[in-house]
C-alpha positions in Angstrom: 0.0 0.0 0.0 1.6 3.2 -1.1 1.4 6.4 1.0 1.1 9.5 -1.0 1.5 13.1 0.3 -1.9 14.5 1.0 -2.3 17.9 -0.7 -4.4 20.7 1.0 -8.0 20.4 0.0 -9.5 23.3 -1.9 -12.6 25.0 -0.6 -14.9 27.1 -2.7 -16.3 30.2 -1.1 -18.5 32.2 -3.5 -16.7 32.6 -6.8 -13.2 32.5 -5.3 -10.9 29.5 -4.8 -9.2 29.5 -1.4 -6.6 26.9 -0.3 -5.8 26.1 3.4 -2.3 27.5 3.9 -0.1 27.4 7.0 -0.2 30.9 8.7 3.6 31.0 9.1 4.1 30.4 5.4 1.5 33.0 4.6 3.3 35.5 6.8 6.6 34.8 5.2 5.1 35.3 1.8 3.5 38.5 2.9 6.8 39.8 4.1 8.5 38.8 0.8 6.1 41.0 -1.2 5.9 43.9 1.2 6.4 47.3 -0.3 8.2 50.2 1.4 4.9 51.8 2.1 3.6 48.7 3.9 6.8 48.5 5.9 6.5 52.2 7.0 2.9 51.6 8.0 3.9 48.6 10.1 6.7 50.6 11.8 4.2 53.4 12.5 1.7 50.9 14.0 4.4 49.3 16.1 5.5 52.7 17.5 1.9 53.6 18.4 1.6 50.3 20.3 4.9 50.9 22.1 3.8 54.4 23.1 0.4 53.1 24.3 2.1 50.5 26.4 4.5 53.1 28.0 1.5 55.3 28.8 -0.3 52.3 30.5 2.9 51.5 32.5 3.2 55.1 33.7 -0.4 55.1 34.8 0.0 51.8 36.6 3.1 53.1 38.4 1.2 56.2 39.6 -1.7 54.2 40.8 0.7 51.8 42.6 2.4 54.8 44.4 -0.9 56.3 45.5 -3.7 53.8 45.1 -6.1 55.2 47.7 -5.6 59.0 48.3 -6.0 60.0 51.9 -9.2 62.1 52.2 -7.6 64.1 55.0 -4.6 65.0 52.7 -7.0 65.8 49.9 -9.0 68.1 52.2 -5.9 70.2 53.1 -4.2 69.9 49.6 -4.3 73.6 49.0 -2.5 74.4 52.2 0.0 71.6 51.7 0.9 72.8 48.2 2.1 76.1 49.7 4.5 74.4 52.1 8.1 73.5 51.0 8.5 70.8 48.4 10.5 67.6 48.7 13.3 69.1 46.5 13.8 72.0 49.0 13.8 69.7 52.0 16.4 67.4 50.4 18.5 70.3 49.4 18.5 71.6 53.1 16.9 74.9 52.2 14.0 74.7 54.7 13.5 75.6 58.3 12.2 73.3 61.2 9.8 71.6 61.6 9.7 70.9 57.8 13.4 70.1 57.5 15.5 67.1 56.4 16.3 66.0 60.0 12.6 65.8 60.9 11.8 64.1 57.7 14.4 61.4 58.5 13.0 61.0 62.1 9.4 60.7 60.6 10.5 58.0 58.2 12.4 56.1 60.9 9.7 56.3 63.7 6.4 56.4 61.7 6.9 55.1 58.2 9.7 52.6 59.0 11.3 53.3 55.6 14.3 55.4 56.4 16.4 53.3 53.9 14.8 55.2 51.0 16.2 58.5 52.3 19.5 56.9 53.2 19.8 55.5 49.7 18.9 58.8 48.0 21.5 60.7 50.1 24.2 58.1 49.5 23.6 58.3 45.7 23.8 62.1 45.8 27.1 61.8 47.8 28.3 59.4 45.1 27.4 61.8 42.3 29.3 64.6 44.2 32.3 62.3 44.5 32.2 61.6 40.7 32.1 65.4 40.0 35.0 65.9 42.3 36.9 63.2 40.5 36.2 64.8 37.1 37.2 68.2 38.4 40.4 66.7 39.6 41.1 65.4 36.1 40.5 68.8 34.6 42.9 70.5 37.0 45.5 67.8 36.6 48.7 69.0 34.8 48.8 65.7 32.9 45.9 66.8 30.7 47.1 68.8 27.8 43.8 68.8 25.8 40.2 69.2 26.7 38.4 66.0 27.9 35.6 65.0 25.5 35.3 68.5 24.1 34.4 69.9 27.5 35.9 73.2 28.3 38.4 73.2 31.1 36.5 75.6 33.3 35.1 75.5 36.8 31.6 74.8 35.5 29.3 72.5 37.4 29.1 69.2 35.6 25.8 67.5 35.0 25.1 63.9 35.6 25.2 63.2 31.8 28.6 64.9 31.5 30.1 63.0 34.4 28.7 59.7 33.1 30.1 60.3 29.6 33.5 61.2 31.0 33.7 58.2 33.3 32.5 55.7 30.7 34.0 56.9 27.4 37.1 59.1 28.3 40.3 57.4 27.4 42.2 59.3 30.0 39.7 58.4 32.8 39.8 54.7 31.9 43.6 54.7 31.7 43.8 56.4 35.1 41.3 53.8 36.5 43.3 50.9 35.0 46.5 52.3 36.4 44.9 52.4 39.9 43.6 48.8 39.5 46.8 47.4 38.0 49.4 49.3 40.1 51.6 47.4 42.4 50.3 47.1 45.9 52.0 49.2 48.6 54.0 47.6 51.3 52.0 46.2 54.2 51.4 48.7 56.9 51.9 51.6 54.6 49.7 54.6 55.4 48.6 54.8 51.7 47.6 51.1 51.5 44.0 51.0 50.1 41.3 49.1 52.0 40.5 45.8 50.2 37.1 45.7 48.5 35.6 42.3 47.9 32.0 41.6 46.9 31.5 39.2 49.9 33.0 41.4 52.5 30.0 43.7 53.4 31.8 45.1 56.4 34.8 46.4 54.5 32.9 49.5 53.4 33.1 52.5 55.7 29.8 53.9 57.1 28.8 57.3 55.7 29.7 60.1 58.0 29.2 63.3 55.9 25.4 63.1 55.7 24.3 60.4 58.0 26.4 61.2 61.0 24.7 64.6 61.3 21.2 63.3 61.7 21.5 63.9 65.4 22.7 67.4 65.0 20.4 70.2 64.0 23.1 72.2 62.1 22.9 69.3 59.6 19.8 71.0 58.2 21.5 74.4 57.7 21.4 75.7 54.1 24.5 75.3 52.0 25.8 72.3 53.8 27.5 70.0 51.2 29.1 66.6 51.8 32.8 66.6 52.2 35.0 64.4 50.1 38.7 63.7 50.0 40.8 66.3 48.3 42.4 63.9 45.9 39.7 61.6 44.6 40.8 58.5 42.7 38.9 56.1 40.5 39.2 53.5 43.3 37.2 55.8 45.6 34.4 55.8 43.0 34.5 52.1 42.7 34.3 51.7 46.5 31.5 54.1 46.8 29.4 52.4 44.1 30.0 49.0 45.6 29.1 50.1 49.1 25.8 51.5 47.8 25.2 48.3 45.8 25.9 45.9 48.7 24.0 48.0 51.2 20.8 48.7 49.3 20.5 46.8 46.1 21.5 43.1 46.4 18.8 40.7 47.7 19.1 40.3 51.5 21.1 43.5 51.9 21.3 45.3 55.3 18.9 48.0 54.1 17.4 46.4 51.0 15.2 48.7 49.0 11.7 47.7 47.8 12.1 48.2 44.1 10.9 46.4 40.9 12.9 43.3 40.2 13.8 44.3 36.7 15.4 47.5 38.0 17.4 45.6 40.5 18.6 43.2 37.8 19.7 46.1 35.6 21.8 47.6 38.4 23.3 44.2 39.2 24.3 43.7 35.6 25.9 47.2 35.4 27.9 46.7 38.6 28.9 43.0 38.5 29.2 42.4 34.7 30.0 45.8 33.2 32.0 47.0 36.3 30.5 50.5 36.0 30.8 53.1 38.8 29.3 56.2 37.0 26.3 58.0 38.5 24.0 56.7 35.8 24.1 53.3 37.4 21.8 54.3 40.2 19.9 57.1 38.4 16.8 55.1 37.7 16.6 53.8 41.2 17.2 57.2 42.6 14.3 58.7 40.6 12.1 55.8 41.6 12.8 56.3 45.3 12.3 60.1 45.0 8.9 59.6 43.3 8.0 57.1 45.9 8.8 59.4 48.8 7.1 62.4 47.0 3.8 60.5 46.5 3.7 58.4 49.6 5.5 59.5 52.8 6.2 63.2 52.2 2.6 64.4 52.0 1.9 62.7 55.3 5.0 64.2 56.8 3.9 67.7 55.7 0.5 67.2 57.3 2.1 65.8 60.5 4.4 68.8 60.8 2.0 71.5 59.6 -1.1 70.5 61.6 0.5 68.6 64.5 3.2 69.4 67.0 3.2 66.2 69.2 4.3 62.6 68.9 2.4 59.4 69.6 3.6 58.9 73.2 2.8 62.5 74.1 -0.8 62.2 72.7 -1.4 58.9 74.7 -0.1 60.6 77.8 -2.5 63.5 77.2 -5.4 61.0 76.8 -4.7 59.6 80.2 -4.4 63.0 81.8 -7.7 64.1 80.2 -9.6 61.1 81.5 -8.2 61.5 85.0 -9.0 65.2 85.0 -12.6 64.6 83.8 -13.2 62.0 86.5 -11.9 64.4 89.1 -14.1 67.2 87.8 -17.2 65.1 87.6 -16.5 63.7 91.1 -16.3 67.3 92.5 -19.6 68.3 90.9 -21.5 65.2 92.1 -20.2 65.6 95.6 -21.4 69.2 95.7 -24.8 68.1 94.4 -25.4 65.1 96.7 -24.0 66.9 99.8 -26.2 69.9 99.1 -23.4 72.3 99.6 -24.3 76.0 99.4 -23.9 78.4 97.7 -24.3 76.8 94.3 -21.6 79.0 93.0 -19.1 76.5 94.5 -19.9 74.2 91.6 -18.1 76.5 89.2 -14.9 75.4 90.8 -15.4 72.1 88.9 -14.9 74.1 85.6 -11.1 74.0 86.0 -10.6 70.2 86.1 -13.4 69.7 83.5 -11.8 72.2 81.1 -8.4 70.7 81.6 -9.8 67.3 80.9 -11.6 68.3 77.7 -8.5 70.3 76.6 -6.3 67.2 76.8 -9.0 65.1 75.0 -9.0 67.6 72.2 -5.2 67.7 72.2 -5.2 63.9 71.9 -7.5 64.0 68.9 -5.8 66.9 67.1 -2.3 66.0 68.2 -1.6 69.7 68.7 -0.8 71.3 72.1 -1.7 75.0 72.6 1.1 75.3 75.2 3.7 74.1 72.7 2.3 76.5 70.2 2.6 79.4 72.7 6.2 78.5 73.3 6.8 78.1 69.5 8.1 74.5 69.7 7.3 71.2 68.0 8.0 67.7 69.3 9.8 65.3 66.9 10.4 62.7 69.6 9.1 62.1 73.2 10.2 65.3 75.1 12.5 66.2 72.2 11.7 69.6 70.7 12.8 72.0 68.1 11.7 75.6 67.5 9.2 76.3 64.7 11.0 78.7 62.4 8.7 78.3 59.3 6.3 81.2 59.4 3.5 79.5 57.5 3.6 76.5 59.8 3.7 78.8 62.8 0.5 80.5 61.5 -1.3 77.2 61.0 -0.3 76.1 64.6 -1.6 79.3 66.1 -4.9 79.1 64.3 -5.5 75.4 65.2 -4.4 76.0 68.8 -7.0 78.8 69.2 -9.7 76.5 67.9 -8.6 73.7 70.3 -8.5 76.0 73.3 -11.8 77.8 72.5 -13.7 74.6 71.7 -12.6 72.8 74.9 -13.5 75.9 77.0 -17.0 76.2 75.5 -17.7 72.5 76.0 -16.4 72.7 79.6 -18.6 75.7 80.3 -21.7 74.0 78.9 -21.1 70.8 81.0 -20.4 72.9 84.2 -23.6 74.9 83.6 -25.6 71.7 83.4 -24.2 70.6 86.8 -24.9 74.1 88.2 -28.6 73.8 87.2 -29.1 70.4 88.8 -31.0 70.9 92.1 -29.3 69.8 95.3 -30.3 66.5 96.8 -28.7 65.3 100.0 -28.4 61.6 100.3 
């Protein structure tokens, strides 16, 4: 019995003859007879699809950062927009209580995400270190020609200029190779560089320029820039990049960032495979962390500092004080009623503990103490204060303090009046 190859069966539809053809074959035939116009149309359609996908990705990122807007923040959005922005706070150009130090304390004690700010500051310090290195190259006498057509001036380099210089400059790469291939100095020499190994996480020095000043309020003074070594080498850049990488990026790091996995993999490839140390390595992660703080933690920080001047422990203490004071005031009023003490004007003495109790209850709810407002201070930790120097925040505190004091006083007067009108009845 012979087996013959079975040909595709023709099917008649209308007055046309159609044959069942493999879609892959049909696509290849279509590509073979494509005209330039058809190819241009296909490229245009593909670009529109890519642009639409990018737009959907941006929309999904925004909805991820702020999926459920806080109605309280939305209610005071107009006032919060007039307060300092995140850029001003990070550049240390603001006054307490809306300053970098208080923002770090808020992230550490309330949001538990201080690693985001630490990473952003470390990346900024790394960028400054790279600029310092490029400026050192310009001032070096070994350079007889401009680097990458950049004028030898004291201009401030952009991130793009620094990245191009570190990645594509022949002189920069030669200097870096000389540093990496130079003979090691003698043991015990004061110029012996510290070994940098991927597995030795403790070999990197802790940051002192930015982070060590968190406990010192002059850290927030305007114009304070991180200090770097006078003679920056390419090895310093490599150590700085690797310290950031092993501290924040790798899985299981000491302060691992919560970032998209694809972003983490791109940074890993640039550090471990391409051996890059330019600022562009962390630029995407830096922008991601900045947007995350700007949309998530920073609005809540602004509200906490503009509309509140107390911490959690202080508010709980005021709640206890308010309850005790109310119990004391009600006890005094009931004793005067059921002991039938005359004159009835004695019952107005209960106004003092009742008003103090209601005042502390209002303070607990609003997290704003009129006494602190009168003294012009704000609490950033339990019994740890700093002076309110921002005039707009000061005005908001005064307005809210008057509302709290007046409301509690009116309520206390009404309750005391009710006790005053109750007839005496001796038990």
